[in-house]
N, C-alpha and C positions, 0 to 999 in steps of 0.2 A: 709077667715081665716087670722088672723094676730096676731103674738105674738113676744115678745122680751125675750132674755135669754143670760146669759153669756155663752161663748163657753164651759167651763167645765161642766156647768149645763146641756146643751143640749147634750154634748157628752156622758154623763153617761148612759142615757136610750138607745141611739143608739148603743153603744158598748155592752150593756147587751143583746140585742135581735139579733144582727147581725149574730151570729153563726148559726142560723137556715136557713138563706137565702142561697140558692144554686146559684152558678154562672150560671149554665146551667139549665134552667127551661123549662118544656113543656108548662106551663101557664105563660105568661109574668108577670101577676100581682103577682106571688109568688116571684119575684125578688124585689118587692116593700115593703116599710114600710107603714103601715096604721097610719097616724097622726090624732088624734082627740084632738082638743083644745077647752075646755070649762070649766067654773067654776074655772078659774085660775089654770088649770091643763092641762098638755099635756100627752096624752096616746099614746105610740108607740107600735105597734103590728107587729110581724113577724111570718110567718108560712111556713111550707113545706108540709102541709096537714097531717103530722104525729106528729110534735111537734109544739106547739104554745107558744110564749113568749109575755107577755105584761108588759111593764115597764111604770111607772107613776112618773112624777115630778111636783112640784109646780112652776109656773112661771106666769108672767103678760100676760094675754090674752086680746088683744085689740078688736078682733072680733072672735067669735067662728066659728068653722067649721071643716070639715074633708075631707081628701084627701089621695091618695096613691102616693108615689114618689119612684124612684129607690133607694133602700136601701144603697148599697155599695157606690154609688156616693155621697149621702148626708153625709154618715159617713166620706168618704175621704175628702170632702170639709171642714167639721167641724175639722177634725184632722189637716188639712193644715193651718187653720187660726191661727193667733197669740194668744199666751196664754193671758187669761184675756180679750179677745176681746168681744165686745157686738155684738150679732147676731140678725138681724131682719129678720123674716120669714113671708111671706105673699103670698096669691094666687092672680094671675092676669090672668083673662080669664081661660084658661085651663093649666096654667103653675104655678110652684112654684118658687118664687123669694127669694133668700137668699142673704142678704146684710150685710157686715161688713166692716166698714171703707170705703176704696176705692175699695173694692172687691165686685163684684156683679155676682151672678150665677143664671141662669134660667133653671129649670129642667122640663122635661116632667112629666105628671101626668096621672093617670088612676082613674076612678070613685071609691069612697069608697064603693058604694053599691055593687060592683062586688067582693069585698075582701072577701075571705072565712073565716069564724070564727066559733069557737067552743063555743056554748052557755052554757046552763046548762048541766052538766054531770050527774046529778041525782045520787049523791054519795050514795053508800050502807053503808059505814061506814067512820068515820074520826078518824085520829090519830094525836097526837102531840108529837114531839120530838125535841131535840136540834139540831141546824144546825151541830154542831161538831160531834154528833153521826151519823147523816144521812150522813155526808161527809165521816166519817170513814167507814161506811158500803160500800159505793161505792169504795173508794180508796183501800180497802182490797180485793175486789173481781172482779172489772170490767175488769182487765187484762185477765181474763180467759174466757171472752165472745168469742164466735165464730165470724168470720168475713166472711160474704157472704156464709154461709154454706147453703146447700140445705134443711137441717133440720132447717127451719126458726125460730123455737122456741128456738134454741140455740143462735141466733143472738140478744141476749138481756139478761137481768138480772132478775132473779126470786126474787120477794118479797114475802116471806112466813110469813104471820101474824098468830100469835097464841093468846091465851088469856093473855099471860104475856110477849111475846117477839116478835121481828121481825127479820127475817133472810134475808140476801142477799146471793144468790147463783148463781154462773156462772160456765159454763162448755163448752168446745168445743169438748167434746168426748175423749180427751186425758188427760185432767187434770180437776180438779175441785177446786173452791175456795168458802169457806163458812165463813160468819161473822155473829154474833148474838149480838143483843142489847136488854136489858130488856125494857119493857114499864111500867115504874113505875106508879102505881096508875091508870092504864088503863086496861080494860079487853075487847078488841075488839073481834068480832067473827072471827073464823078461815077462812082465805082466801089466795089464791095464785094468783098473777098476774105477767105477764112478761112485763117489760118495754123495748122498743127497744133500740138497741145499741146507736143510735144517741141521743135519749132522755137522756140516762144515762150519756153520755159524756157532754152534755150541762148542765145538772143538777149539775154535779160535778164541772163544772166551775163556776156556780153561787153561790154555797154554801160557807159560811164563817165559822169562828169558834165562832161567837157570835149570840145570839138570838135563836129563835125557829122557827120551820116550822110546818105548818098545812097541813096534807096530807089527801086528800079526794079521796077515791077509788070508782069508778063507775063500771058499767058492762063492758064498753069499753074504759074508759079513767081513767087516774090518774091526779089529779090537786094538785099542791103544791104551797102554798102561802108563799112567802118570803117578807121581808120588801120592798115595792115599786115594787116588781116583782111577776108576776103570771106565773107559768109554767104548761102547760097542754100537756099531751102526750097520743096518742092512745096506747092501750095495744096490745101485740101480741096475736093473737087468736091461741092458740095451747096448747098442754099438755106438761109441762116440765117433764123430766125424773125423776124417783123416786130416788132422789139424796142420800137418807139415805142408799140405797143398795150399792152405790158406795164407801161410806166411810168405810174403814176397821173397823169391830167391834172388832175383836180380832187380835192382832199382837204378834209375838213371840220375836222379838228383838228390842232393843232401842239403838240408837246411839245419843249421845249428843256432840255437837262440838261448838267451838267458831264461832258465826255466821259470823263475819267480815272475820275471817281467811278462813272459808269454802268458802265464796263467792269469795275471791281473788284467791284461789286455783282453783276453777271452771272456773273463768274468764281466768286464764292463760292456763289451759288445753284446754279450748274451742277454743283457737287460732288455734290449729291444728286438730280440729274435722272436720268431713265431713260437708261441707258448706250447703248441702241440708238437711241432716238428723240430724245434731247437736248431734250425740250420744256420750256419755262418759260412761266409765265403773267404777262402784264402786267395790273395793275389800276390804272386811272387815275381819280383824283378831283381836286378843286381843288388844284392845285400839289403833288400827292403821287402818287408812283409806288410801287406795291407789287409786288415780284417774288416769285413763288412757284414752287417746284419740288418734285416728289415722285417716288418710284420704286416699283417693285413690292414692295420690302421695307417699305413703309409709312413710309419716312423722309421728312421734309419740311424744306424750307429756306424762309425768308421774309426778304426785305430790304425796307426802306422808305427812300426818299430824297426830298428836296424837289426839285421841278422846276417849270418855267414851263409851266403848263397850266390853261386856264380853260374847257375844253369840257365836255360832258356825261360822266358816269361811263361808263367803257368797260373791258371785259375782253377780252383777245385773247392767243392763244398763238403762240409762235414757237419755231423751232430756235435754241437759244442760240448754237451755233457760228456760224450764219449772221450773227447780230447782231454777234458779237464780231469776225468777219472784216471786216464793213463798218465798224464803229467803229474798227478798227485802221488804216483808211485815212483817217480824218478827222484833219487836221492841226491844226485850230483847237481852242481850249480847250473850246468848246461844240459839241454835236451836236444837230441838229434831226431829230425823227422825225415825219413827217407821216402821219396816219391818217384813215380814212374810217369804217369800222365793224369789227365783230368778224370779218367774213368776207372783208375786202379786204386786199390787200397794203399794206405800209407802205413809205414812201420815206424813206431816210436820207441826209442831206447836211449840209454845213456851212452855218450860218445865212447866208442871202443869197448863197450861192455855188451856181451850178447847172452848173458844168462837170464835176463828179463826182457821180454819183447811184448809189444802191444800193437795189435793190428786194428785199424779203424777203416771201415768201408766208406767210400765217398757217397755223397748225396747229390741228387739233381735239384738244383735251385732255380 
């Protein structure tokens, strides 16, 4: 194998796939990139057996071939070279040689035939949507995914496909985030799949605001085609909770507040909240919200702000981090908090907008 490329050209696919590579691997070959050079193209593949990324670029291939090399080392070498440098890559015996100017690096290799790859995923259906919409679905919901929960099906994001829309839903059992996008001109069959946490975070990193994505959903995998990058992820084998039952169908009271002011008040009160439980208390009376926090050191914080509220007096406790995460996804100037009583979950959304919803369970304080 032998090819030549500009440093920046070679760096692009290496950076695109590097996030999948784990530093500590049970199988040494999973720390490697698979390089395939042929037909004046270089294909770079990385996988951790759960997520696979394949990036392709056009370049001058002098001799075709395929090999696997330590991914992080090759990426670090390319990053360290001078901008605009010309890079010559070739195989010599069982080594990969990288040359640029007066710099020369010789890397160990492993056989390409031993590299695990996901071939045909046999898609059951395909969807097409804009990258911007797909990115929005992830950004508005991924923060609510569980992290290393024993209920493994919560350590990921649910994609719920209907005949006219696709929803992304995440929950860790204490809060829930939902975002919905229409599928214009498409009528796919109903299907629910759970994409694992790492796959969601990698995909979010790859998506931009331009162009479209092709989404192919199989029985065990989802594959997303981006310009010059192919993303494939295993699906979580499990049944996601019936999230519709978690979202309050009927609420009694509505509080509308300036979103930026509410976030700042919560951030200030949170300074003196219990570091472990992060609890704060909402006290609502006519057009007034009182936020209180205290901790085991007997320290207290109190904030008052004017809001739009004409319901009965109500006191309810929440985890302040969960409220801030939800409010951080509200793009409007005002946020609406829908409440029922002191023991029921609240629903946060933009006033009059129901395509993004955030549910936060109450806390006993």
